[in-house]
C-alpha positions in Angstrom: 128.2 119.2 49.6 125.3 121.2 51.0 122.6 119.3 52.9 119.2 120.7 54.0 116.9 119.3 56.6 113.5 118.8 55.0 111.7 119.4 58.3 113.2 122.6 59.6 115.3 124.0 56.8 118.6 123.6 58.7 121.6 123.4 56.4 124.9 121.6 56.8 127.9 122.0 54.5 130.3 119.1 54.4 133.7 119.4 52.7 137.2 118.2 52.7 136.7 114.6 53.9 140.2 113.1 54.4 141.9 110.3 56.2 145.0 110.8 58.3 146.6 108.7 60.9 143.7 106.3 60.9 141.1 109.0 61.6 138.4 110.7 59.4 138.4 114.5 59.2 136.2 116.9 57.4 134.9 120.4 57.7 131.3 121.1 58.8 130.0 124.6 58.0 133.5 125.8 57.5 134.8 124.4 60.8 137.1 121.4 61.1 135.7 118.3 62.8 137.3 115.0 63.8 136.0 111.4 63.9 134.2 111.7 67.3 132.2 114.7 66.1 131.4 112.8 62.9 130.3 109.8 65.1 128.0 112.2 66.9 126.3 113.3 63.7 125.9 109.8 62.3 122.1 110.0 63.1 122.1 112.7 60.3 124.9 111.5 58.1 125.7 108.0 57.1 128.9 106.8 55.5 128.3 105.5 52.0 130.5 104.1 49.2 132.7 106.8 47.7 131.5 108.7 44.6 133.5 110.2 41.8 134.7 113.2 43.7 135.9 111.3 46.8 132.9 112.1 48.9 132.0 109.5 51.5 128.7 111.0 53.0 125.1 109.9 52.5 122.1 111.7 54.1 119.4 110.1 56.1 115.6 110.3 55.5 115.1 113.8 56.9 117.9 115.3 54.9 118.4 116.0 51.2 121.3 117.0 49.1 120.9 120.6 48.0 124.0 120.9 46.0 126.9 118.7 45.1 130.0 120.3 43.9 132.9 118.5 42.2 136.1 119.0 44.0 138.9 120.7 42.0 141.6 118.9 43.9 142.3 115.2 44.1 142.1 113.3 47.3 142.9 109.7 48.1 139.9 107.4 48.4 139.6 104.7 51.1 139.4 101.3 49.5 136.1 99.4 50.2 137.8 96.6 52.1 135.9 94.3 54.6 135.2 96.2 57.8 134.6 95.4 61.4 131.5 96.4 63.2 132.3 99.1 65.7 133.4 102.7 65.7 136.7 103.9 67.3 136.6 106.5 70.0 140.1 108.1 69.9 140.4 111.7 71.1 139.7 114.3 68.6 142.9 115.4 66.8 143.6 118.8 65.3 141.3 119.3 62.4 142.5 119.3 58.9 141.3 122.4 57.0 140.4 122.8 53.4 143.9 123.9 52.3 145.4 120.6 53.6 144.8 118.4 50.6 148.0 116.5 50.3 147.8 113.0 51.9 150.7 110.6 52.6 150.5 107.0 51.4 148.6 104.9 53.9 150.3 102.2 55.9 148.7 98.8 56.3 147.9 99.7 59.9 146.4 103.1 58.9 144.1 101.4 56.5 143.1 98.8 59.1 142.3 101.6 61.6 140.2 103.5 59.0 138.1 100.4 58.3 137.8 100.0 62.0 136.5 103.5 62.4 134.1 103.4 59.5 132.7 100.0 60.1 130.0 100.9 62.5 128.5 103.4 60.1 128.3 100.9 57.3 126.5 98.6 59.7 124.0 101.3 60.5 123.3 101.9 56.8 122.9 98.1 56.1 120.6 97.7 59.1 118.3 100.6 58.2 118.1 99.6 54.5 117.2 96.0 55.6 114.5 97.3 58.0 113.0 99.6 55.4 112.9 96.9 52.7 111.2 94.6 55.1 108.5 97.2 55.9 107.9 97.7 52.2 107.5 94.0 51.3 105.8 92.7 54.4 102.2 93.4 53.1 103.0 91.6 49.9 104.6 88.6 51.7 101.3 88.0 53.6 99.7 86.9 50.3 102.7 85.8 48.4 103.0 82.5 46.6 105.2 80.3 48.8 107.9 77.9 48.0 108.2 75.1 50.6 111.0 72.6 51.0 110.7 69.5 53.1 113.4 66.9 53.8 112.1 63.4 54.1 113.4 60.5 56.2 115.9 59.6 53.5 117.4 63.1 53.5 115.9 64.0 50.1 114.6 67.6 49.7 111.2 68.0 48.1 110.1 71.4 46.8 106.4 72.5 46.8 105.8 75.5 44.5 102.6 77.4 45.1 100.5 78.5 48.0 100.1 75.8 50.7 97.2 75.6 53.1 97.6 76.7 56.7 97.1 73.0 57.7 99.9 71.8 55.5 102.6 71.5 58.2 100.5 69.6 60.7 99.2 67.3 58.0 102.7 66.5 56.9 103.8 65.8 60.4 100.9 63.4 61.1 101.2 61.5 57.8 105.0 61.3 58.2 104.5 59.8 61.6 102.2 57.1 60.2 98.8 58.4 61.4 95.8 57.9 59.0 94.4 61.4 58.5 90.9 62.6 57.6 90.5 66.0 55.9 86.9 67.3 56.3 85.4 70.6 55.2 83.3 72.4 52.7 83.3 71.4 49.0 86.0 73.3 47.2 88.2 74.0 50.2 91.2 72.4 48.7 91.3 69.0 50.5 92.5 67.0 47.5 95.1 69.6 46.6 96.4 69.6 50.1 96.6 65.8 50.1 98.6 65.9 46.8 101.0 68.5 48.3 101.5 66.4 51.4 102.5 63.5 49.1 104.9 65.6 47.2 106.4 67.2 50.2 107.1 63.8 51.8 108.3 62.2 48.6 105.5 59.7 48.5 103.9 58.3 45.4 100.3 59.5 45.1 97.3 57.1 44.6 93.8 58.5 44.4 90.4 56.8 44.6 86.9 58.3 44.8 83.4 57.1 45.1 84.1 53.7 46.5 80.8 51.8 46.7 82.0 48.2 46.5 84.9 46.3 48.1 86.5 45.3 44.8 87.2 49.0 44.1 89.6 48.8 47.1 90.8 45.2 46.9 91.1 44.9 43.1 89.6 41.9 41.3 90.6 38.8 39.3 90.7 39.0 35.5 89.1 36.6 33.1 92.5 34.9 32.4 93.3 34.4 36.0 95.4 37.5 36.5 94.9 40.3 38.9 93.7 43.9 38.2 95.5 46.1 40.7 93.6 48.7 42.6 95.1 52.0 43.6 94.8 50.9 47.2 96.8 47.7 46.5 99.6 49.7 44.8 100.0 52.0 47.8 99.6 49.3 50.3 102.1 46.9 48.8 104.6 49.3 47.2 104.4 52.3 49.5 102.9 55.7 48.9 100.0 57.9 49.9 96.5 56.5 49.3 93.9 59.2 49.1 90.3 58.1 49.6 88.0 60.9 48.5 84.4 61.2 49.5 85.2 58.9 52.5 82.0 59.9 54.3 79.9 58.5 51.5 81.3 54.9 51.4 79.0 52.1 52.6 79.8 50.7 56.0 80.9 47.3 54.7 83.6 49.1 52.7 84.7 51.1 55.6 85.0 48.0 57.7 87.2 46.3 55.1 89.5 49.4 55.0 89.5 49.5 58.8 90.7 45.9 58.9 93.7 46.7 56.6 94.7 49.8 58.6 94.3 48.1 62.0 96.2 44.9 61.1 98.9 46.2 58.9 98.1 43.4 56.4 95.4 42.5 54.0 94.3 39.6 51.9 93.9 40.6 48.2 92.2 38.4 45.5 94.6 36.2 43.7 97.6 37.8 45.4 96.9 36.6 48.9 98.0 38.2 52.2 100.2 41.2 51.8 101.9 43.2 54.6 101.7 46.9 54.4 104.7 48.6 53.0 106.7 50.7 55.6 105.9 53.8 53.5 102.2 53.1 53.1 100.1 56.2 54.3 96.5 57.1 54.0 94.5 60.3 53.8 90.7 60.2 53.6 88.7 63.3 52.5 85.0 64.2 53.1 82.6 67.1 53.6 81.2 66.0 57.0 82.6 64.7 60.2 81.4 61.2 59.3 78.2 61.7 61.4 75.8 61.2 58.5 73.9 63.3 56.0 73.4 67.1 56.3 71.3 69.6 54.4 74.2 70.5 52.1 75.6 66.9 51.8 72.6 64.6 51.9 74.3 61.6 50.3 76.6 60.9 53.3 76.5 58.0 55.7 77.2 57.8 59.4 80.4 55.8 59.6 81.3 53.1 62.1 82.9 54.3 65.3 85.9 52.0 65.0 86.6 53.3 61.5 86.4 56.9 62.6 88.7 56.2 65.5 91.5 55.2 63.1 91.9 58.7 61.8 93.3 62.0 63.1 90.7 64.6 62.0 91.8 67.9 60.4 89.3 70.5 59.5 90.2 72.1 56.2 88.5 75.5 55.8 88.9 78.1 53.1 92.4 79.6 53.4 92.5 83.4 52.8 96.0 83.2 51.3 94.9 80.7 48.8 91.8 82.6 47.9 93.8 85.8 47.3 96.3 84.0 45.1 93.6 82.4 43.0 91.7 85.7 42.7 95.0 87.4 41.6 94.4 89.7 44.6 91.2 91.1 43.0 89.5 92.7 46.1 86.1 92.9 44.4 86.0 89.2 43.7 87.1 88.3 47.2 84.6 90.6 48.9 81.8 89.3 46.7 82.5 85.6 47.3 83.1 86.0 51.0 80.0 88.2 51.4 77.9 85.7 49.5 79.3 82.8 51.5 78.4 84.5 54.7 74.9 85.5 53.4 74.3 81.8 52.5 75.5 80.5 55.9 73.4 83.1 57.8 70.3 82.3 55.9 70.9 78.5 55.8 70.9 78.4 52.0 73.0 75.7 50.3 75.6 77.5 48.1 79.2 76.6 47.5 81.5 79.7 47.4 84.9 78.2 47.2 88.1 78.2 45.2 86.5 77.0 42.0 84.0 79.9 42.0 86.8 82.4 42.7 88.9 80.8 39.8 85.9 81.1 37.5 85.4 84.8 38.2 89.1 85.6 38.0 89.6 83.8 34.8 86.7 85.3 32.8 86.3 88.7 34.5 87.8 90.5 31.5 86.0 88.7 28.7 82.5 88.1 30.1 79.8 90.2 31.8 79.8 89.8 35.7 76.2 88.4 35.7 77.2 85.7 33.1 80.2 84.6 35.1 78.2 84.6 38.3 75.5 82.5 36.8 78.0 80.1 35.2 80.2 79.4 38.2 78.4 80.6 41.4 74.6 80.5 41.3 74.3 77.7 38.7 70.6 77.9 38.2 69.7 78.8 41.7 66.0 79.3 42.5 64.6 82.9 42.2 63.5 83.1 45.9 67.0 82.1 47.1 68.6 84.7 44.9 66.5 87.4 46.4 67.1 86.2 50.0 70.9 86.1 49.4 70.8 89.6 47.8 69.6 91.0 51.1 72.9 89.8 52.7 75.1 91.8 50.2 74.1 95.3 51.3 77.5 95.9 52.9 79.2 95.6 49.5 76.5 97.3 47.4 79.2 99.2 45.4 80.9 96.0 44.4 80.4 95.4 40.6 79.6 91.7 41.2 77.2 92.5 44.0 75.5 95.0 41.6 75.2 92.3 38.9 73.9 89.9 41.5 71.2 92.4 42.5 70.1 92.8 38.9 69.9 89.0 38.6 67.7 88.8 41.7 65.4 91.5 40.5 65.1 90.2 36.9 64.4 86.7 38.0 
């Protein structure tokens, strides 16, 4: 075989690879070489599995095969047995030239010695291939859909398929340890999805309740025939599971005081049923858009919550996760740049506009069957005032070539 260096044109001719007395021999540019010389050249040549003509050599990145000639004589091949991971360093023996093609049957010791000699070279090949593959796939792994497996206290493994939020791990730990947790952040940042993934990851039944304005929504209520209508809170409290209270920063204070009593005491008196002790697997996550400090410009229907109620929770801020955004957008850079640019423009100009996962999903879903302006109006601007459109458009100059930014600009001018 003739090899050529792609950088400087240097050529190497390798021929007559053979095994004798536990050593590898071959001829290099017409001169015989032994194993130690081969070891010296292993930065250029790497041992590979044998091919049809009995050749055992593979070139590195800077070298290429110029010609590969079929041998006209037969030569024994080394079996690909398991190998150890170092290269022998015996003295160089007399080289075996091209005319010496007859090999004696190998003894068990000779075969073991050969594997011992060649092992280090196989290790180099495997290591370099692994490193190169990792370099190639690393950019993709940053945005990949993840599969997460958690083992609960009973030793049962639970698998989460899909992208998980960066706060997933800490949330699981806190909930597992029995802390009430409060997720707060912008609308559409994935708080409810995260709560559901935590429940699944910990093997807990999932109970959801939103917009609690009266106590009976939490406590349940008697029926006309004297029975009891179970609430989601009762089910989780008495049977075990994760109770998720959405919009927790909008509940009246009398409701929050009722819930605080149940969390603090570990027992609660339900209508008809009476006093019930909390199940050992009862857990609670509350979700909201604010830090329970009251109404804001964006979220003006929120109440300031009682300090004792707030103090029950471990607060976790849930922001937009770039990995989740990229997965939802199917890695469409124009959608991501537009949404992120518009979000920043709205924040900088104090304009209320939600640019979250739902908006990204809408653009990604209908990008191929609707005009950009129609999709933007449907999922993003949603009837926004003309003056606000024009103000926001000023903040999109950095992505002026983006097709969605162009459509937004036309919308602002036409309005």
